[in-house]
Residue frames as qw, qx, qy, qz and C-alpha x, y, z in Angstrom:
[[0.031, -0.878, -0.477, 0.034, -0.01, -0.01, 0.06],
 [0.258, -0.854, 0.118, 0.436, 2.67, 2.56, 1.03],
 [0.444, -0.229, 0.597, 0.628, 5.00, 1.41, -1.74],
 [0.308, 0.570, 0.692, 0.317, 2.13, 1.76, -4.17],
 [0.064, -0.956, -0.225, 0.175, 1.52, 5.36, -3.00],
 [0.392, -0.664, 0.348, 0.532, 5.19, 6.21, -3.26],
 [0.420, 0.006, 0.699, 0.579, 5.65, 4.70, -6.77],
 [0.226, 0.601, 0.682, 0.351, 2.45, 6.10, -8.25],
 [0.094, -0.939, -0.321, -0.077, 2.10, 9.49, -6.64],
 [0.444, -0.823, 0.161, 0.314, 5.28, 10.77, -4.94],
 [0.637, -0.171, 0.499, 0.562, 7.88, 9.53, -7.33],
 [0.417, 0.632, 0.498, 0.422, 6.30, 11.18, -10.43],
 [0.111, -0.987, -0.107, -0.053, 6.11, 14.57, -8.68],
 [0.532, -0.687, 0.316, 0.380, 9.78, 14.29, -7.57],
 [0.607, 0.164, 0.556, 0.543, 10.80, 13.41, -11.14],
 [0.276, 0.807, 0.399, 0.336, 8.98, 16.31, -12.58],
 [0.261, -0.962, 0.045, 0.064, 10.42, 18.76, -10.17],
 [0.635, -0.465, 0.423, 0.449, 13.87, 17.42, -10.74],
 [0.547, 0.384, 0.534, 0.518, 13.48, 17.60, -14.46],
 [0.059, 0.959, 0.238, 0.144, 12.28, 21.24, -14.08],
 [0.286, -0.922, 0.250, 0.080, 15.37, 22.36, -12.18],
 [0.911, -0.029, 0.250, 0.326, 17.90, 20.13, -13.86],
 [0.526, 0.680, 0.065, 0.506, 19.30, 22.89, -16.13],
 [0.071, -0.831, 0.216, -0.507, 20.20, 25.08, -13.05],
 [0.881, -0.434, -0.142, 0.124, 21.56, 22.49, -10.60],
 [0.674, 0.229, -0.139, 0.688, 25.09, 23.72, -11.32],
 [0.060, -0.680, 0.051, -0.729, 24.04, 27.20, -10.14],
 [0.739, -0.614, -0.051, -0.273, 22.76, 25.65, -6.79],
 [0.907, -0.140, -0.142, 0.370, 26.05, 23.79, -6.38],
 [0.449, 0.426, -0.139, 0.773, 28.06, 26.91, -6.80],
 [0.348, -0.690, 0.058, -0.632, 25.96, 28.85, -4.25],
 [0.878, -0.470, -0.079, -0.030, 26.24, 26.02, -1.78],
 [0.781, 0.089, -0.149, 0.600, 30.12, 25.95, -2.28],
 [0.183, 0.578, -0.077, 0.791, 30.24, 29.63, -1.75],
 [0.612, -0.662, -0.009, -0.432, 28.14, 29.48, 1.45],
 [0.927, -0.273, -0.122, 0.226, 30.42, 26.67, 2.79],
 [0.597, 0.288, -0.143, 0.735, 33.60, 28.60, 1.90],
 [0.158, -0.696, 0.008, -0.700, 32.04, 31.70, 3.64],
 [0.776, -0.592, -0.044, -0.215, 31.28, 29.77, 6.75],
 [0.871, -0.106, -0.142, 0.459, 34.83, 28.20, 6.90],
 [0.385, 0.404, -0.119, 0.821, 36.62, 31.54, 6.39],
 [0.405, -0.702, -0.081, -0.581, 34.15, 33.03, 8.88],
 [0.870, -0.475, -0.114, 0.064, 35.14, 30.44, 11.60],
 [0.754, 0.065, -0.106, 0.645, 38.85, 30.96, 10.94],
 [0.101, 0.600, -0.017, 0.793, 38.43, 34.76, 11.10],
 [0.619, -0.686, -0.140, -0.356, 36.61, 34.37, 14.43],
 [0.903, -0.298, -0.092, 0.296, 39.37, 32.42, 15.86],
 [0.588, 0.317, -0.031, 0.744, 41.96, 34.78, 14.54],
 [0.140, -0.702, -0.082, -0.693, 40.20, 37.94, 15.68],
 [0.687, -0.663, 0.018, -0.297, 39.61, 36.59, 19.22],
 [0.144, 0.645, -0.706, 0.254, 43.05, 35.18, 19.46],
 [0.893, -0.241, 0.234, -0.300, 41.78, 31.71, 20.44],
 [0.329, 0.532, -0.779, -0.050, 44.70, 29.19, 20.60],
 [0.248, -0.154, 0.914, -0.282, 44.56, 25.52, 21.31],
 [0.279, -0.132, -0.842, -0.443, 42.30, 22.87, 19.89],
 [0.261, -0.476, -0.811, 0.219, 40.14, 22.45, 23.06],
 [0.011, -0.468, -0.253, 0.846, 39.73, 26.19, 23.54],
 [0.217, 0.108, -0.505, -0.828, 38.48, 26.43, 20.03],
 [0.301, -0.296, -0.886, -0.193, 35.94, 23.69, 20.71],
 [0.142, -0.503, -0.624, 0.581, 34.63, 25.58, 23.78],
 [0.122, 0.440, -0.003, -0.890, 33.98, 28.67, 21.62],
 [0.113, -0.055, -0.782, -0.610, 32.24, 26.73, 18.84],
 [0.439, 0.302, 0.531, -0.659, 28.50, 27.42, 18.66],
 [0.294, 0.295, 0.847, 0.331, 26.10, 25.70, 16.39],
 [0.198, 0.790, 0.415, -0.405, 23.87, 28.86, 16.42],
 [0.024, 0.636, -0.375, -0.674, 26.17, 30.48, 13.83],
 [0.092, -0.092, 0.891, 0.435, 25.76, 27.43, 11.55],
 [0.280, 0.601, 0.726, -0.182, 21.95, 27.63, 11.85],
 [0.187, 0.760, -0.071, -0.618, 22.40, 31.03, 10.01],
 [0.043, 0.393, -0.743, -0.540, 24.28, 29.23, 7.19],
 [0.143, 0.277, 0.946, 0.090, 21.64, 26.51, 6.93],
 [0.204, 0.705, 0.510, -0.449, 18.95, 29.21, 6.91],
 [0.204, 0.672, -0.310, -0.641, 20.61, 31.19, 4.19],
 [0.094, -0.138, 0.908, 0.385, 21.06, 27.94, 2.23],
 [0.223, 0.479, 0.844, -0.094, 17.36, 27.16, 2.50],
 [0.204, 0.795, 0.240, -0.518, 16.26, 30.72, 1.64],
 [0.005, -0.568, 0.564, 0.599, 18.71, 31.07, -1.25],
 [0.148, 0.024, 0.953, 0.262, 17.60, 27.80, -2.65],
 [0.215, 0.596, 0.747, -0.201, 13.96, 28.64, -2.42],
 [0.131, 0.786, 0.005, -0.604, 14.42, 32.04, -3.86],
 [0.042, 0.424, -0.701, -0.571, 16.41, 30.81, -6.84],
 [0.201, 0.246, 0.940, 0.126, 13.92, 28.07, -7.45],
 [0.216, 0.744, 0.522, -0.357, 11.09, 30.64, -7.47],
 [0.129, 0.740, -0.244, -0.613, 12.99, 32.98, -9.77],
 [0.083, -0.228, 0.869, 0.432, 13.68, 30.13, -12.17],
 [0.170, 0.356, 0.919, 0.017, 10.26, 28.50, -12.10],
 [0.234, 0.646, 0.396, -0.609, 8.01, 31.57, -12.27],
 [0.325, 0.550, -0.346, -0.687, 8.81, 32.68, -15.86],
 [0.036, 0.107, -0.951, -0.289, 8.65, 29.07, -16.99],
 [0.124, 0.428, 0.858, -0.257, 5.24, 28.63, -15.58],
 [0.200, 0.714, 0.252, -0.622, 4.00, 32.04, -16.74],
 [0.290, 0.708, -0.338, -0.548, 5.73, 32.39, -20.12],
 [0.964, 0.234, 0.096, -0.084, 6.67, 28.89, -20.96],
 [0.755, 0.433, -0.196, 0.452, 10.32, 29.59, -21.19],
 [0.609, -0.509, -0.190, 0.578, 13.23, 30.80, -18.99],
 [0.152, 0.978, 0.038, 0.141, 14.03, 34.49, -18.91],
 [0.719, 0.200, -0.348, 0.567, 17.47, 33.83, -17.37],
 [0.303, -0.823, 0.085, -0.472, 16.61, 35.85, -14.32],
 [0.897, -0.424, -0.023, 0.126, 18.18, 33.13, -12.21],
 [0.704, 0.255, -0.091, 0.656, 21.63, 34.14, -13.63],
 [0.042, 0.683, -0.085, 0.724, 21.15, 37.58, -12.34],
 [0.657, -0.653, 0.068, -0.369, 19.88, 36.56, -8.94],
 [0.940, -0.192, -0.057, 0.276, 22.52, 33.93, -8.59],
 [0.540, 0.473, -0.122, 0.686, 25.12, 36.54, -9.53],
 [0.243, -0.740, 0.151, -0.608, 23.97, 38.93, -6.88],
 [0.858, -0.494, 0.056, -0.128, 23.95, 36.16, -4.25],
 [0.894, 0.116, -0.058, 0.429, 27.29, 34.92, -5.42],
 [0.317, 0.639, -0.155, 0.684, 28.83, 38.35, -5.42],
 [0.510, -0.706, 0.129, -0.474, 27.57, 38.85, -1.83],
 [0.935, -0.341, 0.080, 0.057, 29.10, 35.65, -0.59],
 [0.769, 0.350, -0.036, 0.534, 32.29, 36.17, -2.52],
 [0.001, 0.772, -0.148, 0.619, 32.60, 39.61, -1.02],
 [0.681, -0.659, 0.181, -0.262, 32.27, 38.20, 2.44],
 [0.953, -0.053, 0.060, 0.293, 34.87, 35.44, 1.69],
 [0.555, 0.522, -0.112, 0.637, 37.27, 38.01, 0.37],
 [0.285, -0.784, 0.179, -0.521, 36.72, 40.22, 3.51],
 [0.874, -0.462, 0.129, -0.074, 37.32, 37.22, 5.75],
 [0.880, 0.155, 0.008, 0.448, 40.54, 36.18, 3.90],
 [0.222, 0.748, -0.142, 0.609, 41.74, 39.79, 4.12],
 [0.501, -0.722, 0.293, -0.376, 41.42, 39.79, 7.97],
 [0.971, -0.211, 0.097, 0.062, 42.81, 36.26, 8.23],
 [0.817, 0.207, 0.023, 0.538, 45.95, 37.12, 6.38],
 [0.313, -0.733, -0.084, 0.598, 46.31, 40.66, 7.69],
 [0.325, -0.045, 0.485, 0.811, 46.47, 41.97, 4.18],
 [0.409, 0.577, 0.139, -0.693, 44.60, 44.55, 2.29],
 [0.587, 0.231, 0.698, 0.338, 43.42, 42.69, -0.81],
 [0.136, 0.092, 0.464, 0.871, 43.16, 44.23, -4.24],
 [0.200, -0.590, -0.693, -0.364, 39.32, 44.05, -3.84],
 [0.382, -0.719, -0.406, 0.415, 39.39, 46.02, -0.51],
 [0.308, -0.295, 0.156, 0.891, 41.64, 48.63, -2.07],
 [0.007, -0.313, -0.578, -0.753, 39.25, 49.13, -5.00],
 [0.293, -0.702, -0.648, -0.042, 36.30, 49.38, -2.67],
 [0.406, -0.605, -0.198, 0.656, 38.11, 52.01, -0.56],
 [0.210, -0.085, 0.340, 0.913, 38.93, 54.03, -3.67],
 [0.154, -0.505, -0.669, -0.522, 35.36, 53.92, -4.82],
 [0.411, -0.725, -0.514, 0.206, 34.08, 54.80, -1.39],
 [0.367, -0.435, -0.030, 0.822, 36.65, 57.70, -1.12],
 [0.061, 0.138, 0.490, 0.858, 35.58, 59.02, -4.60],
 [0.250, -0.644, -0.653, -0.311, 31.82, 58.84, -3.62],
 [0.404, -0.718, -0.358, 0.440, 32.51, 60.70, -0.37],
 [0.301, -0.218, 0.170, 0.913, 34.63, 63.33, -2.20],
 [0.034, -0.308, -0.571, -0.761, 31.83, 63.95, -4.75],
 [0.380, -0.675, -0.628, -0.071, 29.09, 63.98, -2.05],
 [0.410, -0.605, -0.250, 0.636, 30.98, 66.53, 0.05],
 [0.225, -0.072, 0.333, 0.913, 31.76, 68.68, -2.96],
 [0.157, -0.424, -0.614, -0.647, 28.06, 68.87, -3.91],
 [0.346, -0.645, -0.643, 0.224, 26.80, 69.69, -0.52]]
């Protein structure tokens, strides 16, 4: 009875959903990879900034509440990207490639965080940080000049 329900009702739905999102699975994998790298560099940055030494001391400071945020971001990003991809397909019958823009924004956000973390871990100003500082200085210069 249960096997019959699984084979006749649930499995076709899962196969349809999987076929719908098959073209964009690589985008999901890249976002997951960026999230994991951000979490890893964030943990290393935390230990470096707080000057925590020793394996057992590090374990005492480890809190799962921080990883709940990573899991939450992963779930929200995935649901958001699925909605962005599926909505035009359902409405217009074809993809509008909006998922590429949305994934680019999410990926840039995570990449920015990774670069910030690596800059703090290595005690170096990265090229990215220098460029952002120059842009910020330029914006401040023009905003003060126009006031």
